[in-house]
N, CA, C and O atoms as a GROMACS GRO file, in nm:
protein
  440
    1MET      N    1   8.660  16.870  16.953
    1MET     CA    2   8.519  16.800  16.875
    1MET      C    3   8.591  16.710  16.786
    1MET      O    4   8.713  16.719  16.783
    2LEU      N    5   8.540  16.637  16.724
    2LEU     CA    6   8.586  16.563  16.671
    2LEU      C    7   8.424  16.571  16.544
    2LEU      O    8   8.307  16.587  16.579
    3GLU      N    9   8.481  16.551  16.387
    3GLU     CA   10   8.376  16.579  16.311
    3GLU      C   11   8.468  16.512  16.176
    3GLU      O   12   8.568  16.564  16.127
    4ALA      N   13   8.400  16.383  16.133
    4ALA     CA   14   8.490  16.317  16.060
    4ALA      C   15   8.392  16.272  15.906
    4ALA      O   16   8.271  16.274  15.928
    5ARG      N   17   8.413  16.250  15.822
    5ARG     CA   18   8.311  16.236  15.699
    5ARG      C   19   8.379  16.151  15.571
    5ARG      O   20   8.464  16.206  15.501
    6LEU      N   21   8.339  16.027  15.550
    6LEU     CA   22   8.332  15.916  15.501
    6LEU      C   23   8.217  15.923  15.361
    6LEU      O   24   8.094  15.911  15.368
    7PRO      N   25   8.300  15.946  15.234
    7PRO     CA   26   8.203  15.938  15.176
    7PRO      C   27   8.112  15.760  15.112
    7PRO      O   28   8.011  15.739  15.046
    8GLN      N   29   8.227  15.660  15.184
    8GLN     CA   30   8.133  15.542  15.157
    8GLN      C   31   8.128  15.513  15.285
    8GLN      O   32   8.233  15.519  15.349
    9ALA      N   33   7.999  15.473  15.356
    9ALA     CA   34   8.001  15.426  15.509
    9ALA      C   35   8.040  15.241  15.491
    9ALA      O   36   8.058  15.179  15.596
   10GLY      N   37   8.051  15.174  15.372
   10GLY     CA   38   8.050  15.040  15.361
   10GLY      C   39   8.184  15.038  15.424
   10GLY      O   40   8.187  14.952  15.512
   11LEU      N   41   8.290  15.098  15.411
   11LEU     CA   42   8.445  15.121  15.438
   11LEU      C   43   8.452  15.086  15.560
   11LEU      O   44   8.514  14.986  15.597
   12PHE      N   45   8.388  15.167  15.641
   12PHE     CA   46   8.367  15.150  15.839
   12PHE      C   47   8.298  15.022  15.852
   12PHE      O   48   8.343  14.925  15.912
   13LYS      N   49   8.173  15.028  15.784
   13LYS     CA   50   8.098  14.865  15.823
   13LYS      C   51   8.192  14.776  15.812
   13LYS      O   52   8.187  14.686  15.894
   14ARG      N   53   8.280  14.775  15.731
   14ARG     CA   54   8.365  14.633  15.720
   14ARG      C   55   8.452  14.606  15.800
   14ARG      O   56   8.472  14.490  15.836
   15ILE      N   57   8.534  14.727  15.850
   15ILE     CA   58   8.622  14.714  15.966
   15ILE      C   59   8.567  14.685  16.073
   15ILE      O   60   8.600  14.590  16.143
   16ILE      N   61   8.462  14.776  16.100
   16ILE     CA   62   8.411  14.685  16.227
   16ILE      C   63   8.395  14.574  16.233
   16ILE      O   64   8.463  14.505  16.310
   17GLU      N   65   8.269  14.504  16.125
   17GLU     CA   66   8.261  14.394  16.098
   17GLU      C   67   8.384  14.268  16.142
   17GLU      O   68   8.372  14.159  16.199
   18SER      N   69   8.491  14.335  16.090
   18SER     CA   70   8.603  14.224  16.053
   18SER      C   71   8.648  14.219  16.213
   18SER      O   72   8.667  14.108  16.263
   19ILE      N   73   8.666  14.331  16.288
   19ILE     CA   74   8.717  14.316  16.409
   19ILE      C   75   8.615  14.302  16.499
   19ILE      O   76   8.668  14.293  16.609
   20ARG      N   77   8.489  14.295  16.511
   20ARG     CA   78   8.397  14.256  16.607
   20ARG      C   79   8.390  14.149  16.692
   20ARG      O   80   8.362  14.150  16.812
   21ASP      N   81   8.422  14.042  16.611
   21ASP     CA   82   8.419  13.903  16.669
   21ASP      C   83   8.573  13.863  16.775
   21ASP      O   84   8.584  13.762  16.844
   22ILE      N   85   8.639  13.934  16.765
   22ILE     CA   86   8.820  13.933  16.829
   22ILE      C   87   8.824  14.004  16.914
   22ILE      O   88   8.874  13.970  17.022
   23ILE      N   89   8.769  14.138  16.892
   23ILE     CA   90   8.749  14.239  17.063
   23ILE      C   91   8.595  14.284  17.065
   23ILE      O   92   8.525  14.288  16.964
   24GLU      N   93   8.553  14.315  17.188
   24GLU     CA   94   8.419  14.336  17.208
   24GLU      C   95   8.426  14.449  17.211
   24GLU      O   96   8.361  14.501  17.120
   25THR      N   97   8.506  14.556  17.314
   25THR     CA   98   8.521  14.725  17.328
   25THR      C   99   8.614  14.742  17.256
   25THR      O  100   8.686  14.648  17.224
   26VAL      N  101   8.634  14.868  17.213
   26VAL     CA  102   8.766  14.895  17.194
   26VAL      C  103   8.785  15.046  17.246
   26VAL      O  104   8.701  15.087  17.326
   27ASN      N  105   8.899  15.140  17.203
   27ASN     CA  106   8.922  15.317  17.238
   27ASN      C  107   8.949  15.344  17.095
   27ASN      O  108   9.053  15.320  17.034
   28PHE      N  109   8.848  15.394  17.055
   28PHE     CA  110   8.876  15.476  16.913
   28PHE      C  111   8.963  15.631  16.996
   28PHE      O  112   8.921  15.719  17.071
   29ASP      N  113   9.131  15.597  16.919
   29ASP     CA  114   9.182  15.721  16.975
   29ASP      C  115   9.190  15.840  16.887
   29ASP      O  116   9.269  15.826  16.794
   30CYS      N  117   9.134  15.943  16.894
   30CYS     CA  118   9.077  16.017  16.766
   30CYS      C  119   9.204  16.138  16.803
   30CYS      O  120   9.229  16.179  16.916
   31SER      N  121   9.240  16.160  16.733
   31SER     CA  122   9.365  16.307  16.663
   31SER      C  123   9.378  16.380  16.560
   31SER      O  124   9.306  16.348  16.465
   32ALA      N  125   9.472  16.504  16.541
   32ALA     CA  126   9.472  16.532  16.420
   32ALA      C  127   9.510  16.428  16.281
   32ALA      O  128   9.464  16.418  16.167
   33ALA      N  129   9.601  16.369  16.346
   33ALA     CA  130   9.666  16.262  16.257
   33ALA      C  131   9.564  16.180  16.185
   33ALA      O  132   9.574  16.149  16.066
   34GLY      N  133   9.428  16.135  16.294
   34GLY     CA  134   9.365  16.015  16.217
   34GLY      C  135   9.331  15.949  16.356
   34GLY      O  136   9.392  15.966  16.462
   35ILE      N  137   9.204  15.860  16.328
   35ILE     CA  138   9.156  15.779  16.406
   35ILE      C  139   9.226  15.627  16.422
   35ILE      O  140   9.238  15.548  16.329
   36SER      N  141   9.260  15.609  16.538
   36SER     CA  142   9.321  15.475  16.555
   36SER      C  143   9.290  15.399  16.658
   36SER      O  144   9.224  15.443  16.753
   37ILE      N  145   9.327  15.292  16.654
   37ILE     CA  146   9.267  15.178  16.766
   37ILE      C  147   9.415  15.093  16.733
   37ILE      O  148   9.491  15.073  16.638
   38GLN      N  149   9.403  15.058  16.870
   38GLN     CA  150   9.510  14.954  16.930
   38GLN      C  151   9.470  14.855  17.078
   38GLN      O  152   9.479  14.893  17.195
   39ALA      N  153   9.422  14.708  17.025
   39ALA     CA  154   9.351  14.641  17.117
   39ALA      C  155   9.413  14.535  17.107
   39ALA      O  156   9.494  14.520  17.015
   40MET      N  157   9.383  14.410  17.224
   40MET     CA  158   9.376  14.293  17.236
   40MET      C  159   9.268  14.212  17.238
   40MET      O  160   9.156  14.261  17.254
   41ASP      N  161   9.285  14.071  17.220
   41ASP     CA  162   9.131  13.979  17.218
   41ASP      C  163   9.171  13.990  17.383
   41ASP      O  164   9.269  14.045  17.434
   42THR      N  165   9.074  13.927  17.440
   42THR     CA  166   9.087  13.854  17.615
   42THR      C  167   9.171  13.727  17.634
   42THR      O  168   9.234  13.704  17.737
   43ALA      N  169   9.167  13.625  17.498
   43ALA     CA  170   9.309  13.576  17.557
   43ALA      C  171   9.462  13.579  17.522
   43ALA      O  172   9.544  13.488  17.531
   44HIS      N  173   9.480  13.728  17.474
   44HIS     CA  174   9.585  13.820  17.444
   44HIS      C  175   9.672  13.744  17.358
   44HIS      O  176   9.791  13.723  17.382
   45VAL      N  177   9.585  13.685  17.215
   45VAL     CA  178   9.644  13.631  17.112
   45VAL      C  179   9.643  13.700  17.024
   45VAL      O  180   9.736  13.690  16.944
   46SER      N  181   9.563  13.773  17.008
   46SER     CA  182   9.549  13.876  16.853
   46SER      C  183   9.552  14.044  16.895
   46SER      O  184   9.481  14.111  16.969
   47LEU      N  185   9.633  14.068  16.836
   47LEU     CA  186   9.641  14.216  16.842
   47LEU      C  187   9.595  14.305  16.780
   47LEU      O  188   9.677  14.319  16.689
   48ILE      N  189   9.517  14.378  16.765
   48ILE     CA  190   9.477  14.496  16.636
   48ILE      C  191   9.504  14.604  16.643
   48ILE      O  192   9.471  14.666  16.744
   49GLU      N  193   9.578  14.668  16.536
   49GLU     CA  194   9.642  14.779  16.556
   49GLU      C  195   9.592  14.868  16.389
   49GLU      O  196   9.655  14.845  16.286
   50LEU      N  197   9.490  14.951  16.393
   50LEU     CA  198   9.468  14.985  16.301
   50LEU      C  199   9.464  15.161  16.297
   50LEU      O  200   9.441  15.222  16.402
   51LEU      N  201   9.485  15.228  16.181
   51LEU     CA  202   9.499  15.374  16.174
   51LEU      C  203   9.444  15.441  16.060
   51LEU      O  204   9.503  15.437  15.952
   52LEU      N  205   9.312  15.516  16.076
   52LEU     CA  206   9.279  15.569  15.955
   52LEU      C  207   9.323  15.729  15.950
   52LEU      O  208   9.270  15.798  16.037
   53ARG      N  209   9.401  15.786  15.872
   53ARG     CA  210   9.477  15.858  15.895
   53ARG      C  211   9.345  15.966  15.832
   53ARG      O  212   9.246  15.923  15.772
   54ALA      N  213   9.367  16.086  15.856
   54ALA     CA  214   9.253  16.197  15.841
   54ALA      C  215   9.262  16.218  15.692
   54ALA      O  216   9.157  16.270  15.653
   55GLU      N  217   9.335  16.200  15.607
   55GLU     CA  218   9.317  16.185  15.468
   55GLU      C  219   9.220  16.104  15.374
   55GLU      O  220   9.177  16.122  15.260
   56CYS      N  221   9.202  15.986  15.489
   56CYS     CA  222   9.136  15.885  15.480
   56CYS      C  223   9.005  15.981  15.427
   56CYS      O  224   8.970  15.942  15.316
   57PHE      N  225   8.954  16.053  15.460
   57PHE     CA  226   8.855  16.134  15.521
   57PHE      C  227   8.784  16.218  15.438
   57PHE      O  228   8.840  16.328  15.434
   58GLU      N  229   8.672  16.214  15.361
   58GLU     CA  230   8.644  16.347  15.295
   58GLU      C  231   8.622  16.478  15.373
   58GLU      O  232   8.587  16.577  15.308
   59SER      N  233   8.634  16.486  15.477
   59SER     CA  234   8.657  16.620  15.561
   59SER      C  235   8.664  16.521  15.706
   59SER      O  236   8.602  16.421  15.741
   60TYR      N  237   8.795  16.620  15.782
   60TYR     CA  238   8.818  16.579  15.920
   60TYR      C  239   8.876  16.679  15.979
   60TYR      O  240   8.955  16.756  15.923
   61ARG      N  241   8.838  16.685  16.114
   61ARG     CA  242   8.840  16.776  16.221
   61ARG      C  243   8.875  16.736  16.347
   61ARG      O  244   8.782  16.668  16.391
   62CYS      N  245   8.962  16.745  16.423
   62CYS     CA  246   9.000  16.681  16.555
   62CYS      C  247   9.032  16.797  16.630
   62CYS      O  248   9.128  16.850  16.574
   63ASP      N  249   9.008  16.840  16.699
   63ASP     CA  250   9.061  16.998  16.784
   63ASP      C  251   9.172  16.944  16.857
   63ASP      O  252   9.288  16.984  16.855
   64ARG      N  253   9.111  16.823  16.941
   64ARG     CA  254   9.216  16.740  17.055
   64ARG      C  255   9.204  16.653  17.041
   64ARG      O  256   9.110  16.620  16.970
   65SER      N  257   9.312  16.527  17.113
   65SER     CA  258   9.301  16.415  17.161
   65SER      C  259   9.172  16.367  17.182
   65SER      O  260   9.108  16.467  17.213
   66LEU      N  261   9.096  16.267  17.184
   66LEU     CA  262   8.976  16.249  17.201
   66LEU      C  263   8.942  16.054  17.228
   66LEU      O  264   8.900  15.985  17.134
   67PRO      N  265   8.960  16.015  17.318
   67PRO     CA  266   8.921  15.889  17.356
   67PRO      C  267   8.747  15.814  17.342
   67PRO      O  268   8.664  15.833  17.430
   68LEU      N  269   8.726  15.751  17.247
   68LEU     CA  270   8.584  15.677  17.198
   68LEU      C  271   8.617  15.569  17.255
   68LEU      O  272   8.728  15.524  17.229
   69GLY      N  273   8.537  15.501  17.342
   69GLY     CA  274   8.535  15.374  17.414
   69GLY      C  275   8.388  15.343  17.350
   69GLY      O  276   8.287  15.413  17.362
   70MET      N  277   8.398  15.253  17.300
   70MET     CA  278   8.276  15.184  17.251
   70MET      C  279   8.272  15.005  17.204
   70MET      O  280   8.353  14.936  17.143
   71ASN      N  281   8.137  14.974  17.265
   71ASN     CA  282   8.140  14.831  17.268
   71ASN      C  283   8.087  14.813  17.084
   71ASN      O  284   7.988  14.865  17.034
   72LEU      N  285   8.185  14.727  17.015
   72LEU     CA  286   8.165  14.673  16.857
   72LEU      C  287   8.036  14.567  16.825
   72LEU      O  288   8.023  14.528  16.708
   73ASN      N  289   7.972  14.536  16.894
   73ASN     CA  290   7.836  14.481  16.841
   73ASN      C  291   7.745  14.580  16.844
   73ASN      O  292   7.635  14.579  16.790
   74SER      N  293   7.791  14.660  16.907
   74SER     CA  294   7.664  14.756  16.958
   74SER      C  295   7.652  14.826  16.827
   74SER      O  296   7.550  14.829  16.758
   75LEU      N  297   7.837  14.915  16.785
   75LEU     CA  298   7.818  14.949  16.713
   75LEU      C  299   7.781  14.915  16.567
   75LEU      O  300   7.751  15.001  16.484
   76SER      N  301   7.785  14.788  16.542
   76SER     CA  302   7.738  14.699  16.442
   76SER      C  303   7.634  14.722  16.425
   76SER      O  304   7.602  14.769  16.316
   77LYS      N  305   7.538  14.701  16.526
   77LYS     CA  306   7.421  14.741  16.536
   77LYS      C  307   7.352  14.888  16.474
   77LYS      O  308   7.254  14.895  16.400
   78VAL      N  309   7.438  15.007  16.532
   78VAL     CA  310   7.393  15.144  16.482
   78VAL      C  311   7.420  15.108  16.360
   78VAL      O  312   7.318  15.079  16.296
   79LEU      N  313   7.542  15.096  16.288
   79LEU     CA  314   7.563  15.120  16.148
   79LEU      C  315   7.523  15.010  16.063
   79LEU      O  316   7.581  15.006  15.955
   80LYS      N  317   7.424  14.906  16.089
   80LYS     CA  318   7.351  14.842  15.964
   80LYS      C  319   7.281  14.885  15.896
   80LYS      O  320   7.291  14.859  15.776
   81PRO      N  321   7.192  14.960  15.937
   81PRO     CA  322   7.108  15.056  15.867
   81PRO      C  323   7.176  15.128  15.719
   81PRO      O  324   7.124  15.128  15.607
   82ALA      N  325   7.282  15.174  15.752
   82ALA     CA  326   7.382  15.246  15.631
   82ALA      C  327   7.397  15.155  15.500
   82ALA      O  328   7.434  15.038  15.503
   83GLY      N  329   7.372  15.208  15.415
   83GLY     CA  330   7.408  15.155  15.253
   83GLY      C  331   7.576  15.162  15.224
   83GLY      O  332   7.637  15.264  15.253
   84ASN      N  333   7.634  15.061  15.172
   84ASN     CA  334   7.762  15.078  15.180
   84ASN      C  335   7.798  15.223  15.091
   84ASN      O  336   7.894  15.298  15.106
   85GLU      N  337   7.720  15.228  15.025
   85GLU     CA  338   7.753  15.373  14.910
   85GLU      C  339   7.657  15.513  14.996
   85GLU      O  340   7.600  15.611  14.949
   86ASP      N  341   7.667  15.482  15.084
   86ASP     CA  342   7.598  15.568  15.156
   86ASP      C  343   7.722  15.710  15.244
   86ASP      O  344   7.828  15.654  15.274
   87ALA      N  345   7.725  15.823  15.273
   87ALA     CA  346   7.822  15.855  15.354
   87ALA      C  347   7.787  15.851  15.436
   87ALA      O  348   7.668  15.836  15.463
   88LEU      N  349   7.898  15.867  15.526
   88LEU     CA  350   7.917  15.836  15.673
   88LEU      C  351   7.985  16.005  15.764
   88LEU      O  352   8.093  16.059  15.738
   89THR      N  353   7.878  16.055  15.871
   89THR     CA  354   7.958  16.145  15.938
   89THR      C  355   7.942  16.124  16.066
   89THR      O  356   7.830  16.120  16.118
   90ILE      N  357   8.086  16.105  16.152
   90ILE     CA  358   8.140  16.069  16.283
   90ILE      C  359   8.100  16.237  16.379
   90ILE      O  360   8.142  16.345  16.337
   91LYS      N  361   8.054  16.229  16.449
   91LYS     CA  362   8.060  16.346  16.509
   91LYS      C  363   8.083  16.326  16.669
   91LYS      O  364   8.047  16.221  16.722
   92ALA      N  365   8.142  16.425  16.741
   92ALA     CA  366   8.178  16.394  16.895
   92ALA      C  367   8.242  16.526  16.993
   92ALA      O  368   8.350  16.578  16.969
   93ALA      N  369   8.178  16.554  17.074
   93ALA     CA  370   8.184  16.692  17.136
   93ALA      C  371   8.313  16.681  17.266
   93ALA      O  372   8.311  16.576  17.332
   94ASP      N  373   8.392  16.756  17.292
   94ASP     CA  374   8.502  16.756  17.360
   94ASP      C  375   8.404  16.735  17.511
   94ASP      O  376   8.307  16.806  17.540
   95GLY      N  377   8.454  16.627  17.589
   95GLY     CA  378   8.415  16.593  17.695
   95GLY      C  379   8.269  16.541  17.700
   95GLY      O  380   8.218  16.535  17.812
   96GLY      N  381   8.220  16.515  17.629
   96GLY     CA  382   8.096  16.454  17.586
   96GLY      C  383   8.065  16.316  17.598
   96GLY      O  384   8.145  16.236  17.550
   97ASP      N  385   7.974  16.280  17.648
   97ASP     CA  386   7.951  16.111  17.634
   97ASP      C  387   7.865  16.071  17.518
   97ASP      O  388   7.826  15.955  17.520
   98THR      N  389   7.833  16.136  17.432
   98THR     CA  390   7.788  16.089  17.319
   98THR      C  391   7.840  16.105  17.173
   98THR      O  392   7.906  16.207  17.154
   99ILE      N  393   7.822  16.024  17.073
   99ILE     CA  394   7.926  16.017  16.968
   99ILE      C  395   7.719  16.012  16.858
   99ILE      O  396   7.621  15.942  16.886
  100ASN      N  397   7.733  16.104  16.757
  100ASN     CA  398   7.655  16.113  16.650
  100ASN      C  399   7.714  16.017  16.509
  100ASN      O  400   7.828  16.016  16.462
  101PHE      N  401   7.592  15.940  16.466
  101PHE     CA  402   7.669  15.856  16.346
  101PHE      C  403   7.546  15.961  16.249
  101PHE      O  404   7.429  15.989  16.278
  102ILE      N  405   7.598  15.985  16.174
  102ILE     CA  406   7.473  16.050  16.032
  102ILE      C  407   7.495  15.993  15.891
  102ILE      O  408   7.598  16.012  15.828
  103PHE      N  409   7.396  15.924  15.848
  103PHE     CA  410   7.411  15.848  15.756
  103PHE      C  411   7.344  15.920  15.645
  103PHE      O  412   7.229  15.948  15.679
  104GLU      N  413   7.373  15.964  15.520
  104GLU     CA  414   7.346  16.010  15.395
  104GLU      C  415   7.317  15.949  15.312
  104GLU      O  416   7.410  15.889  15.259
  105SER      N  417   7.186  15.928  15.254
  105SER     CA  418   7.196  15.820  15.143
  105SER      C  419   7.250  15.910  14.984
  105SER      O  420   7.240  16.027  14.947
  106SER      N  421   7.306  15.792  14.925
  106SER     CA  422   7.376  15.876  14.809
  106SER      C  423   7.263  15.847  14.686
  106SER      O  424   7.306  15.875  14.574
  107SER      N  425   7.133  15.796  14.692
  107SER     CA  426   7.030  15.795  14.589
  107SER      C  427   6.956  15.913  14.554
  107SER      O  428   6.930  15.983  14.652
  108LYS      N  429   6.932  15.938  14.491
  108LYS     CA  430   6.852  16.027  14.502
  108LYS      C  431   6.665  16.006  14.418
  108LYS      O  432   6.631  15.990  14.301
  109HIS      N  433   6.618  16.012  14.496
  109HIS     CA  434   6.473  15.998  14.500
  109HIS      C  435   6.409  16.118  14.453
  109HIS      O  436   6.426  16.224  14.513
  110SER      N  437   6.324  16.109  14.334
  110SER     CA  438   6.223  16.179  14.266
  110SER      C  439   6.115  16.209  14.298
  110SER      O  440   6.043  16.272  14.220
   0.00000   0.00000   0.00000
């Protein structure tokens, strides 16, 4: 099981926005150390390597290594409604084929 919470969704949104034009699909490799990406563009010109260490997250739990394959254009559309200051929680079950993105607004409504 993976459960990772970022206090500001804007960080994750900017990462996805910056790489989605270079690579179309990516595997997020989730482990106890964090979430990593290593991918090349289709022309094999650009290599993207990224590691979001577990310490970068407000809370992080990954029971065992878990690859999460995603289309970055679709992921960008999913993340679009999240505000930059909203909290983002990413949840995925072992062996499952779904991932949940939970946005929590930082603003207080009276």
